[in-house]
C-alpha positions as CSV (number, residue, x, y, z in Angstrom):
1,M,20.4,13.0,21.4
2,P,18.4,10.2,23.0
3,F,16.1,8.0,21.0
4,S,12.5,9.2,21.4
5,L,10.9,7.1,18.7
6,L,11.3,3.3,18.8
7,L,10.3,1.3,15.7
8,F,9.8,-2.4,16.6
9,D,9.5,-5.2,14.2
10,Y,7.0,-7.9,15.2
11,D,8.0,-11.3,13.8
12,G,11.2,-12.5,15.5
13,T,11.6,-9.3,17.5
14,L,8.7,-8.9,19.8
15,C,7.0,-12.3,19.2
16,D,8.1,-15.8,18.4
17,T,6.0,-16.5,15.3
18,R,8.3,-19.2,13.7
19,S,6.0,-22.1,14.4
20,A,3.0,-20.1,13.4
21,I,4.4,-19.1,10.0
22,T,5.7,-22.5,9.1
23,H,2.4,-24.1,10.1
24,A,0.4,-21.7,8.0
25,L,2.7,-22.1,5.0
26,R,2.5,-25.9,5.2
27,R,-1.2,-25.9,5.6
28,T,-1.6,-23.5,2.6
29,F,0.2,-26.0,0.4
30,Q,-1.9,-28.8,1.7
31,E,-5.2,-26.9,1.2
32,L,-4.3,-25.9,-2.4
33,N,-3.1,-29.5,-3.2
34,H,0.6,-28.7,-3.7
35,P,3.5,-30.6,-2.3
36,E,4.7,-29.1,0.9
37,P,8.1,-27.3,0.8
38,L,11.0,-28.9,2.6
39,A,11.7,-27.7,6.1
40,P,15.0,-26.1,5.3
41,I,13.5,-24.1,2.5
42,L,10.7,-22.8,4.8
43,E,13.3,-22.0,7.5
44,G,15.4,-20.1,5.0
45,L,12.5,-17.9,4.0
46,V,11.4,-17.2,7.5
47,Q,15.0,-16.0,8.2
48,R,14.7,-13.4,5.6
49,G,11.7,-11.5,6.9
50,L,10.1,-11.0,3.4
51,P,6.6,-9.8,2.8
52,L,4.1,-12.7,2.5
53,A,3.5,-12.3,-1.2
54,D,7.3,-12.5,-1.9
55,T,7.6,-15.6,0.4
56,L,4.8,-17.4,-1.4
57,R,6.0,-16.3,-4.8
58,E,9.4,-17.9,-4.1
59,L,7.7,-21.1,-2.9
60,H,5.1,-21.3,-5.6
61,L,5.8,-23.3,-8.7
62,P,6.3,-22.4,-11.5
63,S,8.2,-19.5,-10.0
64,T,7.8,-17.4,-13.2
65,A,4.0,-17.4,-13.0
66,P,2.1,-14.7,-11.2
67,L,1.0,-15.7,-7.7
68,P,-2.7,-16.6,-7.7
69,P,-4.6,-14.5,-5.3
70,E,-6.1,-17.5,-3.5
71,W,-2.6,-18.2,-2.0
72,L,-2.6,-15.0,0.0
73,T,-6.2,-15.4,1.2
74,T,-5.8,-19.1,2.0
75,Y,-2.6,-18.4,4.0
76,R,-4.2,-15.5,6.0
77,A,-7.3,-17.5,6.8
78,L,-5.4,-20.5,8.0
79,Y,-3.0,-18.3,10.0
80,T,-5.9,-16.7,11.8
81,A,-7.8,-19.9,12.4
82,E,-4.9,-22.3,13.3
83,A,-1.6,-20.6,13.6
84,E,-2.1,-17.5,15.7
85,A,-2.6,-19.6,18.8
86,L,1.1,-20.7,18.4
87,V,2.4,-17.2,18.7
88,T,4.1,-16.2,22.0
89,P,5.8,-13.0,23.0
90,F,9.6,-13.2,23.5
91,P,10.6,-13.0,27.1
92,G,10.6,-9.4,28.2
93,A,8.4,-8.1,25.4
94,T,5.6,-6.8,27.5
95,E,7.9,-5.4,30.2
96,T,10.1,-3.6,27.6
97,L,7.2,-2.0,25.8
98,A,5.6,-0.9,29.1
99,A,8.9,0.5,30.4
100,A,9.7,2.3,27.1
101,V,6.3,4.1,27.3
102,D,6.8,4.9,31.0
103,Q,10.2,6.4,30.2
104,G,8.7,8.7,27.5
105,H,9.6,6.8,24.4
106,T,7.1,6.6,21.6
107,V,6.5,3.0,20.3
108,V,5.7,2.1,16.7
109,I,5.2,-1.4,15.6
110,L,6.1,-1.8,12.0
111,S,5.8,-5.1,10.2
112,N,5.6,-6.8,6.8
113,K,2.7,-8.9,8.2
114,S,-0.9,-8.5,7.2
115,L,-2.1,-5.5,9.2
116,A,-5.3,-7.3,10.2
117,I,-3.4,-10.4,11.5
118,L,-0.9,-8.1,13.2
119,E,-3.5,-6.1,15.1
120,N,-5.4,-9.2,16.1
121,S,-2.2,-10.8,17.5
122,L,-1.2,-7.6,19.4
123,R,-4.7,-7.4,21.0
124,R,-4.7,-11.1,21.9
125,L,-1.3,-10.8,23.6
126,G,-2.0,-7.5,25.3
127,L,0.7,-5.6,23.4
128,D,-1.5,-3.2,21.4
129,S,-2.0,-0.6,24.1
130,Y,1.8,0.3,24.1
131,A,1.9,1.3,20.5
132,S,1.1,4.8,19.3
133,L,1.0,3.5,15.7
134,V,0.8,0.0,14.2
135,L,1.7,-0.5,10.5
136,G,1.7,-3.6,8.4
137,D,0.7,-4.9,5.0
138,D,-2.6,-3.1,4.4
139,P,-4.2,-3.7,0.9
140,T,-6.9,-1.1,1.8
141,A,-4.5,1.8,2.3
142,Q,-4.5,4.6,-0.1
143,P,-2.0,4.5,-1.6
144,V,-0.8,0.9,-1.0
145,L,2.8,1.3,0.0
146,P,5.7,-1.1,-0.5
147,L,6.9,-2.9,2.6
148,K,10.3,-3.1,4.3
149,P,13.1,-2.7,3.3
150,D,11.6,0.0,1.2
151,P,11.5,3.2,3.3
152,A,7.9,4.2,2.2
153,L,6.2,3.2,5.4
154,F,8.6,5.4,7.3
155,T,8.6,8.4,5.0
156,Q,4.9,8.3,4.2
157,R,3.3,7.0,7.5
158,V,5.7,7.4,10.4
159,Q,7.3,10.8,9.7
160,P,4.1,12.6,8.9
161,R,2.7,11.3,12.2
162,F,5.7,12.5,14.2
163,P,6.9,15.5,12.2
164,S,9.0,17.0,15.0
165,V,11.1,13.9,15.6
166,D,14.6,14.2,14.0
167,L,16.1,11.1,12.2
168,S,18.8,11.0,14.9
169,E,16.0,10.3,17.5
170,V,14.7,7.2,15.7
171,L,15.8,3.6,16.4
172,M,14.7,0.5,14.4
173,I,14.7,-2.7,16.4
174,G,14.5,-5.8,14.2
175,D,15.9,-9.3,13.7
176,T,16.5,-9.7,10.0
177,T,18.4,-8.2,7.1
178,T,15.1,-6.8,5.9
179,D,14.8,-4.7,9.1
180,L,18.5,-3.6,9.0
181,R,18.3,-2.6,5.4
182,F,15.1,-0.7,6.1
183,A,16.9,1.3,8.8
184,Q,19.7,2.1,6.3
185,N,17.3,3.1,3.7
186,C,15.5,5.5,6.1
187,G,18.8,7.0,7.4
188,I,18.1,5.9,11.0
189,A,20.0,3.9,13.6
190,S,19.4,0.1,13.9
191,C,19.4,-2.4,16.7
192,W,19.8,-6.0,15.6
193,A,17.7,-8.4,17.8
194,S,20.1,-11.3,17.5
195,F,17.8,-13.7,19.3
196,G,15.3,-13.6,16.4
197,F,15.1,-15.3,13.0
198,G,17.8,-13.6,11.0
199,V,20.9,-15.3,9.7
200,A,23.7,-14.0,12.0
201,A,26.4,-13.6,9.5
202,D,24.2,-11.7,7.0
203,C,22.9,-9.4,9.8
204,A,26.3,-8.7,11.2
205,A,27.6,-7.9,7.7
206,L,25.2,-5.0,7.5
207,H,26.9,-3.4,10.6
208,P,23.9,-2.5,12.7
209,T,24.4,0.4,15.1
210,Y,23.6,-1.8,18.1
211,R,23.0,-5.5,19.0
212,I,20.9,-7.0,21.7
213,N,20.7,-10.7,22.7
214,S,17.4,-10.2,24.5
215,L,14.7,-7.6,24.8
216,S,15.7,-6.9,28.4
217,E,19.0,-5.4,27.1
218,L,17.3,-2.7,24.9
219,L,16.4,0.1,27.3
220,P,19.7,-0.1,29.3
221,L,21.5,0.1,26.0
222,I,19.4,3.2,25.0
223,A,20.1,4.8,28.3
224,D,23.8,4.2,28.1
225,S,23.9,5.6,24.6
226,A,22.1,8.7,25.7
227,A,24.5,9.2,28.6
228,H,27.5,8.9,26.3
229,N,26.1,11.3,23.8
230,A,25.0,13.9,26.4
């Protein structure tokens, strides 16, 4: 059965946010008068696709202490004010989303990023109009749900919105092990965006259903898969 519901990750899949994330992390440490993390440490955390709170918790010292709330608010304020302008869509992002909708696919953008930052970025880049649903880290949600790789956003937000869609019709497109584990936990097919931020060996070890080296490969791959399964 062809994939009718496409779940796209944002960071490292639709958009190149590497510079934005590392800038905002460095500036957060500067603003809160802490030594900046070394570049390899920052890069390693970006490659994992963790929720912001987990990323800051791993960087924050002492690591056993609770993360002070001002770390989250400072990062998000700096990201919005300084880092968002550094975000660019990956080549083919707009064209792929537009063609997916034209071909009858439903697009959901599902991220561990702050929902407010995510929605602002999608509007700025003109990508918001293609998504039937946008999900992110939303502290105002009732209840507040755990983020990827936990399947809660899928089971409690996506599936109730699209109740007639079978699991076999859903494809998760993402670049990190967090996305691929999310797909496994949801019981859906996965497509590894190998051009993104994830560590290649770690992603390959999870045996994603498909792999693309650019966004332009996605829809032809889906069409080919549908033809072979017809």
